[in-house]
MIKERO-823482 format. One record per residue: residue in three letters; residue number from 0; x, y, z of N, C-alpha, C in turn. Coordinates in nm, 3 decimals. Last residue first. Example, Ala and Ser with C-alpha at 12.3 -4.5 7.8 and 13.67 -1.06 7.14 Angstrom:
<atoms>
residu	num	npx	npy	npz	capx	capy	capz	cpx	cpy	cpz
SER	1	1.285	-0.225	0.708	1.367	-0.106	0.714	1.290	0.003	0.787;
ALA	0	1.319	-0.569	0.780	1.230	-0.450	0.780	1.320	-0.330	0.780;
</atoms>
This chain:
<atoms>
residu	num	npx	npy	npz	capx	capy	capz	cpx	cpy	cpz
UNK	304	0.628	7.485	7.087	0.585	7.529	7.237	0.604	7.625	7.321;
UNK	303	0.567	7.544	6.782	0.650	7.582	6.913	0.631	7.572	7.008;
UNK	302	0.453	7.288	6.578	0.445	7.406	6.618	0.541	7.445	6.754;
UNK	301	0.559	7.033	6.504	0.525	7.138	6.411	0.502	7.279	6.452;
UNK	300	0.821	6.913	6.689	0.688	6.916	6.659	0.688	7.038	6.557;
UNK	299	1.073	6.609	6.638	1.029	6.806	6.636	0.908	6.838	6.644;
UNK	298	1.165	6.373	6.610	1.096	6.443	6.736	1.040	6.554	6.761;
UNK	297	1.246	6.287	6.381	1.358	6.306	6.461	1.309	6.369	6.603;
UNK	296	1.005	6.242	6.249	1.079	6.119	6.252	1.182	6.146	6.379;
UNK	295	0.899	6.475	6.218	0.858	6.406	6.308	0.959	6.289	6.334;
UNK	294	1.060	6.560	5.996	1.053	6.639	6.113	1.017	6.553	6.232;
UNK	293	1.050	6.467	5.719	1.145	6.403	5.841	1.144	6.454	5.978;
UNK	292	0.845	6.622	5.558	0.891	6.483	5.573	0.940	6.388	5.675;
UNK	291	0.923	6.943	5.628	0.788	6.833	5.684	0.832	6.678	5.663;
UNK	290	1.094	7.083	5.507	1.146	6.959	5.635	1.044	6.902	5.688;
UNK	289	0.946	7.281	5.427	1.072	7.234	5.328	1.099	7.119	5.424;
UNK	288	0.744	7.393	5.625	0.713	7.340	5.524	0.813	7.245	5.412;
UNK	287	0.955	7.490	5.765	0.906	7.382	5.835	0.847	7.277	5.728;
UNK	286	1.027	7.739	5.653	1.135	7.624	5.658	1.076	7.470	5.744;
UNK	285	0.795	7.859	5.607	0.879	7.825	5.511	0.951	7.696	5.550;
UNK	284	0.760	7.918	5.866	0.663	7.841	5.792	0.741	7.789	5.691;
UNK	283	0.970	8.085	5.996	0.949	7.970	6.044	0.803	7.866	5.954;
UNK	282	0.934	8.293	5.794	1.048	8.209	5.785	1.035	8.079	5.850;
UNK	281	0.700	8.385	5.888	0.712	8.337	5.756	0.821	8.250	5.740;
UNK	280	0.779	8.475	6.154	0.715	8.359	6.170	0.696	8.319	6.008;
UNK	279	1.167	8.524	6.183	1.012	8.554	6.176	0.931	8.445	6.149;
UNK	278	1.333	8.431	6.491	1.326	8.373	6.366	1.164	8.422	6.342;
UNK	277	1.315	8.459	6.768	1.397	8.525	6.669	1.394	8.542	6.514;
UNK	276	1.183	8.290	6.879	1.140	8.461	6.920	1.259	8.481	6.794;
UNK	275	1.282	8.063	6.827	1.198	8.048	6.893	1.092	8.184	6.876;
UNK	274	1.557	8.064	6.792	1.505	8.068	6.693	1.365	8.088	6.707;
UNK	273	1.700	8.022	7.044	1.688	8.167	6.966	1.565	8.187	6.862;
UNK	272	1.785	7.810	7.196	1.648	7.778	7.088	1.639	7.932	7.072;
UNK	271	2.043	7.628	7.267	2.052	7.759	7.189	1.911	7.740	7.154;
UNK	270	2.196	7.463	7.537	2.080	7.465	7.425	2.089	7.614	7.380;
UNK	269	2.537	7.477	7.593	2.397	7.483	7.645	2.346	7.464	7.553;
UNK	268	2.895	7.431	7.735	2.765	7.358	7.613	2.649	7.363	7.662;
UNK	267	3.135	7.680	7.728	3.018	7.606	7.822	2.959	7.545	7.662;
UNK	266	3.467	7.604	7.697	3.353	7.678	7.628	3.229	7.593	7.741;
UNK	265	3.815	7.728	7.791	3.661	7.688	7.824	3.578	7.734	7.751;
UNK	264	4.036	7.732	7.475	4.014	7.749	7.625	3.860	7.707	7.688;
UNK	263	3.944	7.833	7.168	4.026	7.764	7.264	4.010	7.819	7.397;
UNK	262	3.837	7.875	6.804	3.827	7.893	6.992	3.908	7.812	7.037;
UNK	261	3.777	7.816	6.593	3.943	7.856	6.619	3.915	7.886	6.767;
UNK	260	3.544	7.721	6.570	3.659	7.597	6.539	3.777	7.656	6.579;
UNK	259	3.334	7.923	6.499	3.409	7.875	6.616	3.514	7.785	6.632;
UNK	258	3.333	7.883	6.210	3.416	7.959	6.296	3.429	7.953	6.389;
UNK	257	3.233	7.519	6.109	3.187	7.665	6.189	3.319	7.745	6.206;
UNK	256	3.492	7.459	5.853	3.362	7.447	5.980	3.340	7.556	5.993;
UNK	255	3.808	7.343	5.763	3.708	7.442	5.798	3.597	7.384	5.877;
UNK	254	4.031	7.191	5.907	4.049	7.241	5.728	3.917	7.368	5.724;
UNK	253	4.178	7.157	6.222	4.065	7.180	6.112	4.071	7.209	5.986;
UNK	252	4.347	7.110	6.411	4.409	7.121	6.301	4.267	7.091	6.164;
UNK	251	4.334	7.272	6.752	4.299	7.177	6.647	4.349	7.201	6.527;
UNK	250	4.433	7.336	7.090	4.442	7.330	6.961	4.411	7.241	6.869;
UNK	249	4.175	7.238	7.353	4.327	7.301	7.301	4.314	7.315	7.153;
UNK	248	3.891	7.325	7.522	3.935	7.339	7.406	4.091	7.367	7.359;
UNK	247	3.732	7.214	7.827	3.813	7.319	7.744	3.916	7.240	7.629;
UNK	246	3.369	7.242	7.891	3.500	7.167	7.865	3.599	7.260	7.822;
UNK	245	3.097	7.219	8.061	3.190	7.264	8.049	3.303	7.153	7.972;
UNK	244	2.884	7.081	8.197	2.857	7.162	8.029	2.972	7.184	7.995;
UNK	243	2.932	6.878	8.418	2.819	6.881	8.308	2.826	6.964	8.225;
UNK	242	3.229	6.903	8.465	3.127	6.997	8.550	3.004	6.993	8.463;
UNK	241	3.342	6.851	8.130	3.360	6.853	8.274	3.222	6.939	8.345;
UNK	240	3.417	6.659	7.857	3.320	6.755	7.897	3.340	6.707	8.063;
UNK	239	3.583	6.455	7.762	3.634	6.564	7.757	3.558	6.674	7.802;
UNK	238	3.569	6.135	7.947	3.545	6.221	7.836	3.562	6.384	7.821;
UNK	237	3.838	5.911	8.019	3.746	5.993	8.045	3.687	6.080	7.902;
UNK	236	3.802	5.644	7.779	3.735	5.772	7.898	3.906	5.833	7.970;
UNK	235	3.830	5.621	7.417	3.876	5.612	7.565	3.792	5.706	7.632;
UNK	234	3.568	5.498	7.176	3.715	5.561	7.186	3.734	5.579	7.367;
UNK	233	3.427	5.339	7.031	3.526	5.272	7.095	3.656	5.352	7.164;
UNK	232	3.175	5.462	6.948	3.283	5.444	6.868	3.430	5.379	6.934;
UNK	231	3.009	5.398	7.162	2.982	5.346	7.016	3.083	5.295	6.951;
UNK	230	3.147	5.533	7.376	3.135	5.426	7.353	3.089	5.365	7.240;
UNK	229	3.129	5.810	7.256	3.244	5.760	7.264	3.233	5.599	7.274;
UNK	228	2.825	5.858	7.267	2.938	5.862	7.096	3.055	5.782	7.140;
UNK	227	2.795	5.849	7.506	2.723	5.770	7.422	2.807	5.761	7.328;
UNK	226	2.948	6.101	7.593	2.985	5.946	7.676	2.940	5.843	7.558;
UNK	225	2.789	6.265	7.460	2.913	6.226	7.415	2.973	6.113	7.466;
UNK	224	2.594	6.259	7.615	2.523	6.226	7.484	2.701	6.196	7.450;
UNK	223	2.682	6.329	7.877	2.592	6.211	7.847	2.620	6.152	7.720;
UNK	222	2.776	6.572	7.857	2.850	6.469	7.888	2.802	6.342	7.844;
UNK	221	2.533	6.736	7.764	2.671	6.712	7.680	2.795	6.618	7.733;
UNK	220	2.207	6.766	7.771	2.329	6.662	7.828	2.487	6.614	7.752;
UNK	219	2.165	6.981	7.578	2.130	6.948	7.703	2.229	6.885	7.816;
UNK	218	2.299	6.896	7.325	2.324	7.056	7.406	2.310	7.033	7.534;
UNK	217	2.224	6.660	7.292	2.399	6.700	7.285	2.359	6.823	7.362;
UNK	216	1.962	6.723	7.219	1.994	6.644	7.329	2.156	6.654	7.382;
UNK	215	2.001	6.902	7.016	1.902	6.945	7.140	1.966	6.831	7.235;
UNK	214	2.119	6.747	6.822	2.198	6.845	6.856	2.121	6.902	7.016;
UNK	213	2.097	6.397	6.807	2.032	6.532	6.789	2.082	6.619	6.874;
UNK	212	2.263	6.143	6.629	2.285	6.229	6.747	2.195	6.371	6.724;
UNK	211	2.283	5.809	6.537	2.208	5.959	6.489	2.211	6.016	6.681;
UNK	210	2.520	5.585	6.395	2.424	5.661	6.500	2.408	5.752	6.468;
UNK	209	2.648	5.292	6.230	2.547	5.421	6.206	2.493	5.455	6.361;
UNK	208	2.698	5.042	6.226	2.816	5.099	6.202	2.747	5.243	6.208;
UNK	207	2.470	4.872	6.251	2.539	4.885	6.356	2.681	4.933	6.308;
UNK	206	2.299	4.959	6.014	2.249	4.973	6.154	2.376	4.978	6.237;
UNK	205	2.358	4.990	5.722	2.456	4.943	5.801	2.418	5.020	5.962;
UNK	204	2.127	5.079	5.566	2.207	4.964	5.538	2.310	4.948	5.649;
UNK	203	2.009	5.242	5.748	1.919	5.133	5.724	2.051	5.007	5.649;
UNK	202	2.224	5.469	5.707	2.176	5.402	5.846	2.113	5.259	5.836;
UNK	201	2.192	5.553	5.484	2.323	5.486	5.529	2.319	5.405	5.656;
UNK	200	1.975	5.663	5.481	1.998	5.523	5.359	2.123	5.465	5.388;
UNK	199	1.964	5.874	5.612	1.912	5.738	5.663	1.951	5.634	5.571;
UNK	198	2.134	6.050	5.465	2.201	5.988	5.585	2.140	5.846	5.640;
UNK	197	1.909	6.118	5.288	2.031	6.036	5.219	2.122	5.967	5.346;
UNK	196	1.755	6.267	5.492	1.735	6.146	5.380	1.864	6.073	5.355;
UNK	195	1.985	6.489	5.532	1.920	6.379	5.613	1.832	6.265	5.560;
UNK	194	1.995	6.609	5.276	2.088	6.547	5.313	2.041	6.452	5.460;
UNK	193	1.713	6.684	5.214	1.813	6.612	5.138	1.895	6.534	5.196;
UNK	192	1.648	6.834	5.450	1.549	6.704	5.405	1.667	6.628	5.331;
UNK	191	1.841	7.018	5.451	1.808	6.962	5.571	1.724	6.820	5.519;
UNK	190	1.733	7.149	5.215	1.922	7.079	5.212	1.901	6.992	5.319;
UNK	189	1.543	7.297	5.258	1.542	7.186	5.176	1.674	7.111	5.160;
UNK	188	1.628	7.443	5.469	1.556	7.335	5.492	1.555	7.236	5.388;
UNK	187	1.788	7.635	5.297	1.836	7.577	5.426	1.770	7.416	5.453;
UNK	186	1.607	7.736	5.150	1.692	7.667	5.097	1.754	7.599	5.210;
UNK	185	1.410	7.866	5.346	1.353	7.801	5.252	1.477	7.674	5.171;
UNK	184	1.590	8.074	5.431	1.554	7.966	5.544	1.470	7.843	5.462;
UNK	183	1.907	8.134	5.281	1.761	8.171	5.291	1.689	8.052	5.365;
UNK	182	2.176	8.211	5.397	2.116	8.121	5.347	1.964	8.156	5.351;
UNK	181	2.525	8.378	5.448	2.383	8.341	5.433	2.307	8.247	5.373;
UNK	180	2.866	8.271	5.426	2.751	8.373	5.391	2.617	8.302	5.460;
UNK	179	3.124	8.227	5.646	3.015	8.141	5.577	2.905	8.276	5.544;
UNK	178	3.302	8.379	5.788	3.368	8.348	5.643	3.238	8.312	5.563;
UNK	177	3.117	8.495	6.028	3.261	8.505	5.983	3.243	8.464	5.833;
UNK	176	2.814	8.429	5.896	2.869	8.398	6.029	3.011	8.400	5.985;
UNK	175	2.486	8.570	5.836	2.619	8.549	5.758	2.672	8.520	5.891;
UNK	174	2.158	8.452	5.903	2.256	8.559	5.869	2.408	8.490	5.831;
UNK	173	2.046	8.230	5.861	1.958	8.338	5.832	2.059	8.466	5.836;
UNK	172	2.152	7.996	5.975	2.203	8.002	5.842	2.129	8.184	5.814;
UNK	171	1.984	7.952	6.187	2.198	8.028	6.218	2.243	8.029	6.061;
UNK	170	1.754	7.960	6.118	1.798	8.085	6.193	1.954	8.083	6.202;
UNK	169	1.772	7.707	6.026	1.748	7.806	5.940	1.770	7.962	5.988;
UNK	168	1.849	7.518	6.236	1.929	7.593	6.148	1.921	7.670	6.053;
UNK	167	1.589	7.557	6.383	1.699	7.633	6.416	1.827	7.643	6.341;
UNK	166	1.416	7.438	6.199	1.402	7.588	6.191	1.499	7.635	6.312;
UNK	165	1.506	7.181	6.195	1.556	7.247	6.096	1.508	7.411	6.111;
UNK	164	1.698	7.064	6.481	1.572	7.143	6.437	1.562	7.232	6.359;
UNK	163	1.945	6.839	6.381	1.916	6.991	6.460	1.775	7.020	6.422;
UNK	162	2.159	6.597	6.399	2.039	6.630	6.356	2.000	6.743	6.433;
UNK	161	2.440	6.339	6.236	2.386	6.464	6.334	2.268	6.531	6.275;
UNK	160	2.534	6.056	6.224	2.471	6.161	6.211	2.412	6.228	6.286;
UNK	159	2.868	5.905	6.195	2.755	5.972	6.291	2.671	6.084	6.218;
UNK	158	2.966	5.632	6.081	2.896	5.709	6.063	2.828	5.766	6.172;
UNK	157	3.285	5.468	6.078	3.135	5.473	6.105	3.099	5.586	6.078;
UNK	156	3.537	5.234	5.900	3.463	5.360	5.896	3.334	5.343	5.981;
UNK	155	3.766	5.117	5.850	3.663	5.059	5.972	3.612	5.195	6.015;
UNK	154	3.943	5.115	5.690	3.954	5.234	5.724	3.860	5.208	5.849;
UNK	153	3.940	4.846	5.537	4.060	4.912	5.598	4.071	5.004	5.708;
UNK	152	3.678	4.895	5.376	3.718	4.802	5.550	3.837	4.839	5.569;
UNK	151	3.526	5.103	5.214	3.659	5.070	5.239	3.686	4.995	5.392;
UNK	150	3.259	5.124	5.196	3.316	4.994	5.109	3.461	5.007	5.093;
UNK	149	3.215	5.371	5.334	3.161	5.234	5.392	3.189	5.089	5.297;
UNK	148	3.269	5.588	5.166	3.388	5.538	5.265	3.329	5.403	5.319;
UNK	147	3.073	5.597	5.057	3.191	5.569	4.984	3.269	5.493	5.085;
UNK	146	2.891	5.718	5.229	2.851	5.563	5.145	2.954	5.513	5.099;
UNK	145	3.029	5.965	5.283	2.998	5.832	5.403	2.960	5.746	5.340;
UNK	144	2.977	6.075	5.036	3.113	6.066	5.078	3.120	5.959	5.174;
UNK	143	2.717	6.090	5.023	2.749	5.984	4.937	2.919	5.961	4.973;
UNK	142	2.678	6.287	5.269	2.619	6.146	5.281	2.684	6.039	5.174;
UNK	141	2.904	6.471	5.362	2.848	6.484	5.235	2.797	6.316	5.255;
UNK	140	3.041	6.621	5.611	2.874	6.599	5.599	2.853	6.554	5.436;
UNK	139	3.277	6.646	5.735	3.281	6.732	5.577	3.105	6.708	5.545;
UNK	138	3.404	6.577	5.953	3.308	6.626	5.962	3.250	6.710	5.821;
UNK	137	3.610	6.332	6.070	3.607	6.403	5.953	3.470	6.449	5.960;
UNK	136	3.839	6.227	6.319	3.680	6.257	6.299	3.689	6.395	6.172;
UNK	135	4.079	5.932	6.335	4.020	6.088	6.217	3.868	6.105	6.260;
UNK	134	4.239	5.769	6.527	4.124	5.765	6.452	4.091	5.945	6.461;
UNK	133	4.482	5.762	6.584	4.474	5.670	6.530	4.329	5.638	6.492;
UNK	132	4.751	5.998	6.518	4.646	6.027	6.543	4.579	5.838	6.490;
UNK	131	4.958	6.202	6.437	4.980	6.073	6.559	4.841	6.018	6.590;
UNK	130	4.974	6.349	6.269	4.885	6.417	6.393	4.905	6.310	6.481;
UNK	129	5.093	6.222	6.028	5.126	6.371	6.069	5.069	6.419	6.183;
UNK	128	4.966	5.979	6.018	5.068	5.968	6.061	5.149	6.107	6.121;
UNK	127	4.674	6.080	5.970	4.705	5.984	6.081	4.847	6.001	6.134;
UNK	126	4.750	6.187	5.690	4.689	6.302	5.805	4.719	6.197	5.947;
UNK	125	4.800	5.978	5.571	4.912	6.085	5.587	4.837	6.181	5.699;
UNK	124	4.554	5.819	5.597	4.702	5.750	5.649	4.799	5.855	5.648;
UNK	123	4.373	6.004	5.453	4.389	5.970	5.563	4.482	5.900	5.650;
UNK	122	4.506	5.980	5.194	4.500	6.106	5.254	4.485	6.040	5.422;
UNK	121	4.531	5.689	5.130	4.652	5.773	5.115	4.630	5.913	5.209;
UNK	120	4.248	5.678	5.092	4.307	5.598	5.190	4.473	5.670	5.221;
UNK	119	4.160	5.856	4.879	4.105	5.882	5.061	4.202	5.799	5.155;
UNK	118	4.292	5.750	4.673	4.336	5.874	4.750	4.291	5.945	4.863;
UNK	117	4.125	5.514	4.608	4.304	5.524	4.674	4.310	5.655	4.690;
UNK	116	3.904	5.628	4.615	3.941	5.538	4.717	4.089	5.537	4.751;
UNK	115	3.938	5.764	4.374	3.873	5.806	4.516	3.911	5.762	4.617;
UNK	114	3.975	5.551	4.227	4.073	5.620	4.198	4.042	5.701	4.355;
UNK	113	3.713	5.444	4.195	3.840	5.336	4.255	3.942	5.441	4.280;
UNK	112	3.544	5.633	4.084	3.528	5.596	4.211	3.673	5.518	4.273;
UNK	111	3.702	5.586	3.809	3.695	5.731	3.885	3.660	5.682	4.053;
UNK	110	3.566	5.311	3.720	3.744	5.361	3.753	3.760	5.479	3.844;
UNK	109	3.309	5.239	3.932	3.389	5.282	3.796	3.534	5.321	3.844;
UNK	108	3.243	4.962	4.162	3.251	5.078	4.154	3.351	5.134	3.994;
UNK	107	3.004	4.729	4.067	3.118	4.739	4.078	3.189	4.866	4.070;
UNK	106	2.719	4.628	4.294	2.772	4.696	4.185	2.940	4.733	4.190;
UNK	105	2.686	4.544	4.574	2.600	4.505	4.432	2.621	4.549	4.335;
UNK	104	2.866	4.566	4.748	2.900	4.460	4.669	2.818	4.455	4.573;
UNK	103	2.827	4.796	4.968	2.759	4.660	4.970	2.802	4.551	4.876;
UNK	102	2.926	4.996	4.772	3.012	4.957	4.890	2.956	4.864	4.945;
UNK	101	2.760	5.019	4.546	2.885	4.945	4.569	2.962	4.942	4.669;
UNK	100	2.533	5.112	4.688	2.554	4.964	4.656	2.667	4.927	4.575;
UNK	99	2.642	5.336	4.789	2.589	5.247	4.845	2.600	5.148	4.784;
UNK	98	2.675	5.482	4.550	2.805	5.463	4.618	2.740	5.350	4.719;
UNK	97	2.407	5.495	4.474	2.510	5.425	4.357	2.619	5.399	4.449;
UNK	96	2.285	5.644	4.670	2.228	5.527	4.678	2.327	5.437	4.609;
UNK	95	2.419	5.943	4.632	2.455	5.851	4.781	2.421	5.690	4.752;
UNK	94	2.412	6.118	4.457	2.476	5.974	4.440	2.507	5.906	4.552;
UNK	93	2.315	6.364	4.571	2.223	6.248	4.448	2.303	6.110	4.409;
UNK	92	2.518	6.465	4.705	2.438	6.401	4.749	2.324	6.287	4.675;
UNK	91	2.833	6.411	4.503	2.739	6.489	4.542	2.604	6.387	4.650;
UNK	90	3.061	6.237	4.426	3.001	6.232	4.565	2.938	6.368	4.627;
UNK	89	3.108	6.236	4.150	3.038	6.107	4.212	2.998	6.114	4.369;
UNK	88	3.147	6.499	4.034	3.141	6.410	3.921	3.077	6.270	4.038;
UNK	87	3.258	6.627	4.285	3.149	6.691	4.177	3.081	6.611	4.112;
UNK	86	3.480	6.488	4.326	3.391	6.479	4.439	3.240	6.517	4.353;
UNK	85	3.657	6.511	4.079	3.589	6.363	4.094	3.484	6.386	4.214;
UNK	84	3.717	6.755	4.110	3.646	6.732	3.971	3.555	6.584	4.000;
UNK	83	3.847	6.749	4.368	3.752	6.827	4.321	3.655	6.811	4.199;
UNK	82	4.039	6.598	4.235	3.977	6.533	4.315	3.872	6.682	4.342;
UNK	81	4.196	6.760	4.000	4.151	6.650	3.988	4.064	6.580	4.066;
UNK	80	4.268	7.017	4.190	4.168	6.986	4.091	4.102	6.869	4.017;
UNK	79	4.471	6.797	4.345	4.364	6.926	4.424	4.269	6.913	4.266;
UNK	78	4.741	6.697	4.262	4.589	6.576	4.282	4.453	6.734	4.318;
UNK	77	4.919	6.841	4.280	4.893	6.801	4.180	4.748	6.724	4.183;
UNK	76	4.913	6.938	4.544	4.907	7.007	4.417	4.845	6.984	4.296;
UNK	75	4.998	6.696	4.677	4.870	6.769	4.694	4.834	6.844	4.564;
UNK	74	5.203	6.456	4.687	5.179	6.561	4.600	5.041	6.632	4.567;
UNK	73	5.146	6.343	4.964	5.047	6.335	4.842	5.051	6.371	4.753;
UNK	72	5.297	6.476	5.131	5.358	6.311	5.103	5.215	6.285	4.976;
UNK	71	5.227	6.748	5.081	5.394	6.728	5.048	5.363	6.546	5.019;
UNK	70	5.029	6.750	5.262	4.987	6.773	5.093	5.158	6.710	5.021;
UNK	69	5.111	6.667	5.502	5.025	6.598	5.410	5.016	6.629	5.272;
UNK	68	5.260	6.901	5.565	5.321	6.752	5.544	5.267	6.650	5.426;
UNK	67	5.092	7.106	5.541	5.225	7.108	5.453	5.292	6.966	5.453;
UNK	66	4.946	7.006	5.770	4.895	7.018	5.623	5.034	7.033	5.513;
UNK	65	5.164	7.079	5.996	5.075	6.971	5.942	5.045	6.914	5.824;
UNK	64	5.219	7.311	5.961	5.307	7.194	5.932	5.255	7.051	5.939;
UNK	63	5.089	7.569	5.764	5.026	7.480	5.875	5.146	7.365	5.844;
UNK	62	5.064	7.745	5.533	5.166	7.756	5.607	5.202	7.658	5.725;
UNK	61	4.839	7.659	5.409	4.960	7.616	5.338	5.078	7.691	5.430;
UNK	60	4.627	7.716	5.614	4.680	7.604	5.592	4.781	7.586	5.468;
UNK	59	4.761	8.004	5.795	4.704	7.971	5.687	4.743	7.816	5.673;
UNK	58	4.691	7.928	6.163	4.796	7.946	6.063	4.691	7.969	5.938;
UNK	57	4.485	7.872	6.384	4.508	8.008	6.345	4.624	8.049	6.213;
UNK	56	4.461	7.584	6.354	4.539	7.601	6.460	4.566	7.775	6.450;
UNK	55	4.268	7.527	6.171	4.194	7.590	6.326	4.278	7.601	6.411;
UNK	54	4.365	7.737	5.893	4.384	7.602	5.960	4.281	7.614	6.116;
UNK	53	4.214	7.929	5.654	4.286	7.921	5.787	4.243	7.789	5.850;
UNK	52	4.085	7.990	5.430	4.249	7.926	5.403	4.302	7.897	5.559;
UNK	51	3.778	8.035	5.305	3.877	8.075	5.391	3.998	7.974	5.367;
UNK	50	3.606	7.920	5.064	3.552	8.037	5.121	3.663	8.101	5.260;
UNK	49	3.854	7.818	4.811	3.738	7.811	4.902	3.684	7.926	4.961;
UNK	48	4.074	7.848	4.628	3.950	7.898	4.590	3.832	7.902	4.655;
UNK	47	4.345	7.761	4.686	4.283	7.902	4.726	4.128	7.981	4.683;
UNK	46	4.445	7.521	4.606	4.382	7.615	4.516	4.353	7.768	4.556;
UNK	45	4.477	7.408	4.897	4.563	7.404	4.806	4.534	7.524	4.674;
UNK	44	4.295	7.462	5.096	4.449	7.454	5.131	4.516	7.448	5.007;
UNK	43	4.055	7.476	4.972	4.095	7.602	5.101	4.251	7.589	5.096;
UNK	42	4.055	7.272	4.759	3.976	7.423	4.740	4.049	7.535	4.829;
UNK	41	4.125	7.059	4.959	4.160	7.076	4.782	4.140	7.240	4.750;
UNK	40	3.967	7.049	5.164	4.112	7.076	5.170	4.170	7.103	5.026;
UNK	39	3.703	7.017	5.227	3.790	7.131	5.139	3.928	7.151	5.156;
UNK	38	3.708	6.757	5.328	3.661	6.751	5.178	3.715	6.908	5.113;
UNK	37	3.722	6.788	5.557	3.818	6.757	5.502	3.830	6.767	5.345;
UNK	36	3.602	6.939	5.775	3.526	6.947	5.670	3.674	6.914	5.575;
UNK	35	3.817	6.852	6.047	3.680	6.951	5.992	3.620	6.891	5.871;
UNK	34	3.987	6.664	6.199	4.018	6.738	6.075	3.924	6.851	6.008;
UNK	33	4.036	6.567	6.478	3.929	6.608	6.420	3.988	6.723	6.316;
UNK	32	4.208	6.276	6.639	4.211	6.403	6.558	4.113	6.456	6.485;
UNK	31	4.308	6.090	6.888	4.205	6.118	6.801	4.228	6.279	6.753;
UNK	30	4.467	6.044	7.076	4.468	5.944	6.949	4.403	5.956	6.874;
UNK	29	4.281	6.136	7.365	4.422	6.071	7.307	4.413	5.994	7.163;
UNK	28	4.041	6.418	7.295	4.093	6.246	7.371	4.218	6.194	7.298;
UNK	27	4.008	6.628	7.204	4.077	6.609	7.299	4.096	6.472	7.355;
UNK	26	3.822	6.572	6.946	3.992	6.575	6.915	4.075	6.622	7.080;
UNK	25	3.585	6.574	7.057	3.648	6.428	7.073	3.812	6.444	7.007;
UNK	24	3.538	6.841	7.045	3.544	6.767	7.198	3.611	6.649	7.150;
UNK	23	3.552	6.873	6.787	3.650	6.955	6.843	3.635	6.871	7.004;
UNK	22	3.325	6.756	6.701	3.452	6.716	6.677	3.530	6.781	6.753;
UNK	21	3.117	6.912	6.818	3.139	6.756	6.892	3.281	6.715	6.860;
UNK	20	3.182	7.168	6.688	3.182	7.138	6.811	3.216	6.990	6.880;
UNK	19	3.092	7.097	6.437	3.225	7.122	6.473	3.261	7.139	6.607;
UNK	18	2.817	6.985	6.456	2.945	6.905	6.440	3.062	6.945	6.454;
UNK	17	2.600	7.138	6.478	2.668	7.115	6.627	2.822	6.996	6.593;
UNK	16	2.455	7.170	6.258	2.401	7.110	6.362	2.511	7.074	6.460;
UNK	15	2.528	7.303	6.030	2.522	7.416	6.188	2.420	7.299	6.257;
UNK	14	2.450	7.118	5.775	2.513	7.207	5.824	2.472	7.270	5.983;
UNK	13	2.315	6.779	5.806	2.304	6.943	5.734	2.419	6.998	5.833;
UNK	12	2.479	6.480	5.770	2.382	6.559	5.825	2.377	6.656	5.795;
UNK	11	2.799	6.297	5.898	2.690	6.359	5.819	2.583	6.408	5.885;
UNK	10	3.139	6.231	6.019	3.017	6.308	6.034	2.913	6.343	5.933;
UNK	9	3.317	5.941	6.058	3.268	6.048	5.955	3.118	6.109	6.002;
UNK	8	3.602	5.827	6.144	3.462	5.859	6.209	3.400	5.937	6.109;
UNK	7	3.836	5.582	6.079	3.734	5.692	6.054	3.588	5.744	6.114;
UNK	6	4.147	5.466	6.172	4.001	5.457	6.176	3.925	5.594	6.115;
UNK	5	4.418	5.499	5.953	4.339	5.528	6.074	4.226	5.474	6.050;
UNK	4	4.643	5.257	5.823	4.571	5.338	5.796	4.452	5.376	5.916;
UNK	3	5.010	5.239	5.914	4.866	5.174	5.874	4.778	5.283	5.917;
UNK	2	5.229	5.308	5.697	5.227	5.355	5.804	5.031	5.262	5.803;
UNK	1	5.525	5.060	5.584	5.390	5.151	5.557	5.281	5.185	5.678;
UNK	0	5.862	5.097	5.686	5.726	5.038	5.719	5.604	5.094	5.690;
</atoms>
């Protein structure tokens, strides 16, 4: 019997916006599996050319029973180079509008995009079978990939757009963290603007299947906000957050993401405004300038209170 394709909850937006923590919280729900930034499975888990090759369970991806099963099911070693090339050619942020037109039936997808669709279906289905999951949370955060998934109705995709103050993300990128290198505030905020603008295009095209979540609201009221996400996504109660802001995380099988994905046990969720005093004024100015087009839309003030 052919396995049923799982539902896909795809997280988009710019990095360092809390998606890894949110995904790991959802991973604690029955029938839900957070797989981290799945797009990097090919480079990290097969070719060994990515930034790290550690599964969220602590094993090397090639030694993890889950990913060995998935990659064996897909003949992943044969697919790896092909899928990296197809992603670069068709799923970068600048292709978001093209993938949206195809998803909405306004243009016929070219042959290589149809090939991506075929492999995506097989990949999510293999993951669902390996993890016994009905819902896959993918925090890859590529808007064009999210747009492409909207054209695959059998995966019943939903898009969660996570946003964080661009100066907070610039501060987070200001220093290296584990296996993730540093990035300049100007570059971080330029990406912030591009990724969030492209995510807005998806939300306008599919308002009922997209939800925006600000990191600041999530950190201040984690139980309430994750409850809203769960209700929107049709995920079972009760939620993973207890005592207002505490959760207990078990083992996950994330491909990559924030190094904090490797933490298990109790975790406290609380606001982090360190950037207000730790980010140099010049960096704040550069970050604000690059993110200016969208800051007010998300309720971020130009000056720090």
